[in-house]
C-alpha positions in Angstrom: 179.5 88.1 102.1 182.7 87.8 100.0 182.8 88.5 96.3 183.8 84.8 95.8 180.5 83.7 97.3 178.5 85.6 94.7 180.7 84.1 91.9 180.6 80.6 93.4 177.4 80.3 95.5 176.3 77.1 97.2 173.1 75.4 96.1 171.6 76.5 99.5 172.4 80.1 98.7 171.1 79.8 95.2 167.8 78.3 96.5 167.3 81.3 98.8 168.1 83.8 96.1 165.7 82.0 93.7 162.9 81.9 96.3 163.3 85.7 96.9 163.2 86.4 93.2 160.3 84.0 92.5 158.2 85.4 95.3 158.6 89.0 94.1 158.1 88.0 90.4 155.1 85.7 90.7 153.6 86.4 94.1 151.5 84.0 96.2 150.6 81.4 93.6 150.4 77.7 94.3 152.8 74.9 93.3 150.5 73.9 90.3 152.0 76.4 87.9 155.6 75.4 88.5 154.6 71.7 88.2 153.1 72.2 84.8 156.1 74.2 83.7 158.4 71.4 84.9 156.7 68.9 82.6 157.8 71.1 79.6 161.4 71.6 80.9 161.8 67.9 81.5 161.3 67.3 77.8 164.1 69.8 77.1 166.4 67.9 79.4 165.5 64.7 77.5 166.5 66.4 74.3 169.8 67.7 75.8 170.6 65.5 78.8 174.1 66.7 79.2 173.3 70.4 79.2 173.5 71.7 82.8 171.4 74.8 81.9 168.5 72.6 81.1 168.9 70.7 84.4 169.1 74.1 86.2 165.6 75.0 84.9 164.2 71.8 86.4 165.9 72.3 89.7 164.6 75.8 90.1 161.1 74.7 89.4 161.4 71.8 91.9 162.6 74.3 94.5 159.6 76.5 93.7 157.1 73.6 93.9 158.5 72.5 97.2 158.4 76.0 98.8 155.0 77.0 97.5 153.5 73.6 98.7 154.9 74.3 102.2 157.1 71.2 102.2 160.1 71.4 104.4 163.4 69.6 103.7 162.7 67.2 106.6 159.3 66.4 105.2 160.7 65.9 101.8 163.5 63.6 103.1 161.0 61.5 104.9 158.7 61.3 101.9 161.7 60.2 99.7 162.6 57.5 102.2 159.1 56.2 102.2 158.8 56.3 98.4 162.2 54.6 98.0 161.1 51.8 100.2 158.0 51.4 98.1 159.9 51.5 94.8 162.5 48.9 96.1 159.6 46.5 96.9 158.1 46.8 93.4 158.8 44.8 90.3 160.3 46.7 87.3 160.6 45.9 83.6 164.1 45.9 82.1 165.8 49.2 81.4 165.1 50.8 78.0 167.4 53.6 76.9 165.6 56.8 76.2 162.3 55.5 77.7 160.5 56.1 81.0 160.2 52.9 83.0 157.1 52.5 85.2 156.8 49.8 87.8 154.7 46.7 86.9 151.2 47.5 88.0 149.4 44.9 90.1 145.6 44.6 89.4 143.5 45.6 92.3 142.2 42.1 92.8 145.6 40.4 93.3 145.7 39.2 96.9 148.5 39.8 99.4 149.7 36.4 100.6 152.4 35.1 102.9 155.5 33.1 101.9 158.3 31.6 104.0 161.7 30.1 103.3 165.2 29.5 104.6 166.7 32.7 103.1 165.4 36.1 101.8 165.7 35.1 98.2 164.0 31.7 98.0 160.6 31.4 99.6 159.7 27.7 99.2 156.5 27.7 101.2 153.3 29.5 100.2 151.1 31.1 99.2 149.4 31.2 102.5 146.5 33.3 103.7 148.1 34.0 107.1 151.6 34.6 108.5 151.1 31.8 111.0 150.3 29.3 108.2 153.5 30.2 106.4 155.5 29.6 109.6 153.8 26.3 110.2 154.6 25.0 106.7 158.3 25.9 107.1 158.5 24.3 110.6 156.8 21.1 109.5 159.1 20.7 106.5 162.3 21.1 108.5 164.2 22.8 105.7 164.8 25.9 107.9 166.4 24.0 110.8 169.6 25.4 112.2 171.6 24.9 115.4 171.0 27.5 118.0 173.8 30.1 118.4 173.3 30.0 122.1 173.3 26.2 122.5 174.7 24.0 119.7 172.7 21.1 121.1 169.4 22.9 120.4 167.9 23.0 117.0 165.7 25.9 115.8 163.9 27.0 112.7 165.4 30.1 111.1 162.6 31.4 108.9 162.4 34.3 106.5 158.8 35.6 106.0 157.4 38.0 103.4 153.9 39.2 102.4 153.8 39.5 98.6 151.7 39.7 95.4 152.1 37.6 92.3 150.4 39.7 89.7 149.9 38.4 86.1 152.4 39.7 83.6 151.0 42.4 81.3 152.7 42.2 77.9 152.4 46.0 77.4 154.8 46.5 80.4 157.6 44.8 78.5 157.3 46.4 75.1 160.0 49.1 74.4 160.1 51.3 71.3 163.9 51.6 71.4 164.5 47.8 71.2 161.7 47.6 68.6 163.3 50.2 66.3 166.7 48.8 66.9 165.6 45.3 65.9 163.9 46.7 62.9 167.1 48.3 61.9 169.0 45.1 62.4 166.5 43.2 60.3 166.8 45.7 57.4 170.6 45.5 57.7 170.5 41.7 57.3 168.2 41.9 54.3 168.9 42.6 50.7 166.7 45.7 50.9 169.9 47.8 51.6 172.8 46.8 49.4 174.4 50.1 48.8 177.7 50.2 50.7 177.0 53.7 52.2 173.4 52.9 53.1 174.2 51.9 56.7 171.3 53.4 58.7 169.8 53.8 61.1 166.7 53.9 59.0 164.0 54.0 61.7 164.8 57.2 63.5 162.2 59.0 65.6 162.1 62.0 68.0 161.5 61.3 71.7 157.9 62.5 71.3 157.3 60.2 68.4 158.8 57.3 70.3 156.5 58.0 73.2 153.5 58.0 70.9 154.6 54.7 69.3 155.0 53.2 72.8 151.5 54.3 73.9 150.0 52.8 70.7 151.8 49.6 71.1 150.7 49.2 74.7 147.1 49.8 73.8 147.4 47.2 71.0 149.0 44.7 73.4 146.3 45.2 76.0 143.5 44.7 73.5 145.1 41.6 72.0 145.7 40.0 75.5 142.1 40.8 76.6 140.6 39.6 73.3 142.2 36.1 73.7 141.8 35.9 77.5 145.6 35.4 77.9 147.1 35.4 81.4 150.8 35.3 81.7 152.6 34.4 84.9 156.0 33.9 86.5 157.3 32.6 89.8 158.7 35.9 91.2 156.8 38.5 93.2 155.3 41.6 91.6 155.3 43.5 95.0 156.3 42.7 98.6 156.0 44.1 102.1 156.4 43.1 105.7 159.6 41.1 105.3 160.9 39.7 108.6 163.1 37.0 110.1 161.8 34.8 113.0 163.3 32.0 115.0 160.9 29.2 116.0 161.8 26.1 118.2 162.2 22.8 116.4 158.9 21.0 115.8 159.6 18.0 118.0 160.5 20.3 120.9 157.0 21.7 120.6 155.3 18.3 120.8 154.4 16.8 124.2 156.9 14.2 125.5 155.9 10.6 125.0 154.4 8.8 128.0 156.9 6.7 130.0 156.6 3.0 129.6 155.4 1.0 132.6 154.3 2.5 135.9 150.8 2.9 137.2 148.0 3.2 134.8 
């Protein structure tokens, strides 16, 4: 190996060197220890997000967790693909700088139901208990009718289908401490409470840990308030979806029996 490769190793080479050192240093322990250590190092990245050294600590612990759990790169890639598909099907609250964003949780009793429409953004028909019912509603309405690509004289129903949930909105999912503190600063700035020309804030400053504690307290208060008043908030969009597909169904009148010819023998 050249001298340059020691001075400028690839990530693959560094991972191998780290694995060798970690095994000799810590022995045959499980992935639990590195996982707990990672939770601490992640907070240090949050405090210094542009410091590559802090990122390096996290990456080495991730390598160690993966190796000690016996997860190959192929297994990890497949898991990431599956999880990405799941995340892309979920509903997410708006971004909040400096805060973790969790997907909107659907209560366990929210049913999965079928919807249909003429494109994959607007599902006009549903909710339906079955896929077949969603197709029937779209066919009967005629909104999805298109000329066949194979024969312009033939009309078809081009139907987009999806199975989805519409969970109620939980107020606590949409409360962010950064916007709360920012708006509080704006309110103070617009008041006569601060009139000294050099008193320009920000006044409501908090550490990431304090912000996380405030967020947790606010969410608990929101949940208690919503439950106490029996409030259910809804919207028209899906909270989660799966089994999206596109189907082509013959036009309704082509499915019906031809009318009997007039005249002739009874």
